[in-house]
C-alpha positions in Angstrom: 123.7 91.7 -44.3 124.5 88.8 -46.5 120.9 88.2 -47.6 119.3 88.4 -51.0 117.9 91.9 -50.4 118.1 95.2 -52.2 117.2 97.4 -49.3 116.5 97.4 -45.5 113.4 98.8 -43.9 114.2 99.9 -40.4 112.1 101.1 -37.5 113.2 104.2 -35.6 112.0 104.3 -32.0 113.5 101.6 -29.7 115.4 100.2 -32.7 117.7 103.1 -33.5 116.7 105.8 -31.1 116.4 105.3 -27.4 112.8 106.5 -27.4 112.2 105.4 -23.8 114.8 107.7 -22.4 114.0 110.5 -24.8 110.3 110.2 -24.0 111.0 110.2 -20.2 113.0 113.4 -20.5 110.4 115.1 -22.7 107.6 114.1 -20.3 109.5 115.4 -17.3 110.0 118.8 -19.1 106.4 119.2 -20.2 105.2 118.3 -16.7 107.5 120.9 -15.2 106.2 123.5 -17.7 102.5 122.8 -16.9 103.3 122.8 -13.2 102.4 119.1 -12.4 104.7 117.7 -9.8 103.2 114.4 -8.7 105.9 111.8 -8.1 104.1 109.3 -10.3 103.5 111.7 -13.1 105.5 109.7 -15.7 103.7 106.4 -15.1 100.4 108.3 -15.0 101.1 109.8 -18.4 102.4 106.5 -19.9 99.2 104.6 -19.0 97.2 107.0 -21.0 99.8 107.3 -23.8 100.1 103.5 -24.3 96.3 103.2 -24.5 96.2 105.9 -27.2 99.0 104.2 -29.2 97.2 100.8 -29.0 94.1 102.5 -30.3 96.2 103.9 -33.2 97.5 100.5 -34.1 93.9 99.2 -34.1 93.0 101.9 -36.5 90.7 103.6 -34.0 92.6 106.9 -33.8 94.6 109.0 -36.2 98.1 110.3 -35.4 96.8 113.8 -35.1 94.1 112.7 -32.8 96.5 110.8 -30.7 98.8 113.8 -30.2 96.0 115.8 -28.5 93.9 113.0 -27.0 96.7 111.8 -24.7 97.0 115.2 -23.1 93.3 115.9 -23.2 92.7 112.7 -21.2 95.7 113.3 -18.9 94.7 116.9 -18.0 91.1 116.0 -17.5 91.9 113.0 -15.3 94.2 115.0 -13.0 92.2 118.2 -12.8 94.6 120.4 -14.8 93.3 123.4 -16.7 96.1 123.7 -19.3 95.1 123.8 -22.9 95.5 120.3 -24.4 96.3 121.5 -27.9 99.0 123.9 -26.8 100.4 121.3 -24.4 100.5 118.7 -27.2 102.2 121.0 -29.6 104.8 122.0 -27.0 105.5 118.3 -26.1 106.1 117.4 -29.8 108.6 120.3 -30.0 110.4 119.0 -26.9 110.4 115.4 -28.0 111.9 116.3 -31.4 114.9 117.6 -29.6 115.6 114.3 -27.8 118.3 112.7 -30.1 119.5 109.7 -28.1 120.7 106.7 -30.0 120.6 103.2 -28.6 124.0 101.6 -27.9 125.7 100.4 -31.2 122.9 101.9 -33.4 125.2 104.2 -35.2 127.8 101.5 -35.9 125.1 99.1 -37.2 123.4 101.8 -39.4 126.8 102.7 -40.9 127.5 99.0 -41.5 124.2 98.3 -43.2 124.3 101.5 -45.3 127.7 100.5 -46.7 126.0 97.5 -48.2 122.3 98.3 -48.7 120.1 101.5 -48.7 118.2 102.0 -45.4 114.6 103.2 -45.5 113.3 104.3 -42.1 109.7 103.2 -41.6 108.1 104.7 -38.5 104.8 105.3 -36.8 106.2 108.4 -35.2 105.0 111.9 -35.5 106.3 113.8 -38.6 107.6 116.8 -36.7 109.4 114.7 -34.1 110.9 112.2 -36.6 112.1 114.9 -39.0 113.6 117.0 -36.2 115.5 114.1 -34.7 116.7 112.8 -38.0 118.0 116.3 -38.9 119.9 116.5 -35.6 121.2 112.9 -35.6 124.5 111.5 -36.9 122.6 108.8 -38.7 121.0 111.2 -41.2 124.0 110.8 -43.6 123.3 107.0 -43.8 119.6 107.0 -44.4 118.2 106.8 -48.0 114.5 107.2 -47.2 112.2 108.2 -44.4 108.5 107.0 -44.4 106.4 108.4 -41.6 102.9 107.1 -40.9 101.5 110.6 -40.3 102.4 111.6 -43.8 101.3 108.4 -45.5 98.0 108.3 -43.7 98.3 104.7 -42.4 100.3 103.1 -39.6 102.2 99.9 -39.1 101.0 97.1 -39.0 98.8 98.2 -41.9 100.4 96.8 -45.1 99.6 100.0 -46.8 102.5 101.9 -45.3 104.9 99.1 -46.3 103.5 99.2 -49.9 104.0 103.0 -49.9 107.7 102.5 -48.9 108.3 99.9 -51.5 106.5 101.8 -54.3 108.4 105.0 -53.5 111.7 103.2 -53.9 110.9 100.8 -56.8 111.1 97.7 -54.6 109.2 94.4 -54.3 108.3 92.7 -51.0 110.8 89.9 -51.5 113.6 92.4 -52.1 113.5 93.9 -48.6 113.7 93.0 -44.9 112.1 94.8 -42.0 114.2 95.3 -38.8 112.2 96.4 -35.8 111.5 95.9 -32.1 107.7 95.8 -32.1 105.9 92.5 -32.7 102.6 94.2 -33.2 103.7 96.9 -35.6 107.0 96.0 -37.2 106.9 92.3 -37.4 103.2 91.8 -37.8 103.2 94.6 -40.4 106.0 92.9 -42.3 104.0 89.6 -42.2 100.9 91.4 -43.5 103.0 92.9 -46.4 104.7 89.7 -47.3 108.1 91.0 -46.2 110.8 89.1 -44.3 111.3 90.4 -40.7 114.2 90.6 -38.3 112.9 91.1 -34.8 115.1 93.1 -32.5 114.2 91.5 -29.1 116.6 92.8 -26.4 114.3 91.8 -23.6 113.9 88.2 -24.7 110.1 88.4 -25.2 108.0 85.9 -27.0 106.3 86.7 -30.3 102.5 86.6 -30.2 100.8 83.6 -31.8 100.6 84.0 -35.5 103.4 86.5 -35.8 106.6 85.3 -37.4 110.2 86.6 -37.8 112.7 85.1 -40.1 115.5 86.3 -37.8 115.5 87.2 -34.2 118.4 89.2 -32.6 118.8 90.3 -29.0 121.7 92.7 -29.7 122.0 95.0 -32.7 125.6 93.9 -33.2 124.4 90.5 -34.3 123.6 92.1 -37.6 127.3 92.7 -38.0 128.0 89.0 -37.4 125.5 88.0 -40.1 127.6 89.7 -42.8 
């Protein structure tokens, strides 16, 4: 990227990894294992899961609480007697094995890494993110991995951005954040005084008051900006 930066902060899920597909596969497997076969089981789970992640972004729930709460609520709502803690632990294990990159992600990561160090900044679960990173081809091109569960704060809290900057000796004006989520990646970058590049493959509109210096609909546009 031909910009005045010293490093790139980059989101993981739905920016590099195809989290939607990985999550779908993991949910299908855990549902099979607990014996729940309802045809709408994925959508039923996602409704609860999304509500928990939104609570996390609002600071109403910790990462550890989220992991168990989503299954606790799901099992209770649908009358299942499985242990929520054991189910949550098993799901994290399964999810960490889903290493599915988005189209062109590896090419783009290689390209950026040949010019600037890449620091992954994710709200993901530590065990999941470290497992996927260890199993993925992109691991060789990543200079740092900052995970909200380890730091204790989640995007869009500027604290996780400051942690990433401090850990790598960087200032806000020296980095750019690339991510797909307006409410965590882009708003978080705004909160931390960092430039943002919004990866927006679905052509959505940014919420009022959230600003991106750059917007791309295809990761390969990063190659064209060189």
